[in-house]
N, C-alpha and C positions, 0 to 999 in steps of 0.2 A: 636477589631473590630471584627464584626461579620462575619462568612463565608456565601457567598450567593451561592445558588445551581441555576443552569439554569435548567428549564423544558421543556425548546424549544428542541426537537430532532434535529432539522436542525442545531443547534449549536455545536453539538458533533462532536469530531474529528472522521472521519472515515477512517479505515483501508482498505476499500474496495471502489473502484470505477469502475465499469465496463468499458472494453475498448476493442477495436478489439482483442487483444492478448488473455486477460484472459477468453474472452468469449468462447474460444475454448475448455475449460477445465471444468470438472464438479467434484462435491464433491464425493467422493467414486470411481473416476475414477483410474484405474491402469495405470501408468505411468513409464517410464524410466527416471531415472535422474543421472546427473553428478555433481561431487562436489570435491573441493579440499581435504575434508576430507575422501571422499569415492573415491579411484582412478580409478576403474573401473565403467562403467555404472551399475546401480542398480535399481531394481523393487521396486516400493511403490504405495501407495494410497493416494489421495489427501484428506487431512482431513479439510482444511480450505483456502480459497481463499482470497489473498489479491490484492491489485491493480496491483504491479509489480512481485509479487512473491507468493508462496503458502506453506503451512505446509503440508510436506508428511510424512507419517508413513511407517517405513520399518520393522516392527516387525516379520512379516510373511516371509522376505526374507531369505532363507537358506543359500544364498551364501555370505551374510555379516558376519563378524566374531562377536562373543559375546562381544568382547572388544569395537568394533564400535557400537554395540547396546546400551551397558551399558553406553558409553561415552556420547553419544547423545539422550539418553532415548528411542531410536528407531524412534526418529522425527527429522526433520531439515526444516528449510526454506529455500526453493530453488527458484532461479529466472526462470521464465516462459522460458528464453532464453536457461536455461540448462535442459528443460524437453521435453520428446518425448512420444505422446500418443501411447498407445499399441492397436493394432487393432485386 
């Protein structure tokens, strides 16, 4: 059976649909996030936006241990509910 490929862009699965919550955040924006893996609030930069969460990069955060950075490759997907914008 031959594999068929879809060329219609609208039929592709999208990981991002803008809504009232995620519209408040921008790529490369500095934020503070909380996570079960990172016990204290930590600084990070938004690298990719999804509908209900975003990928943050905390490589530049000197307060986090090298072990945490290595374990998570300095990146983590975090719910917008757990993010605060730094002003």
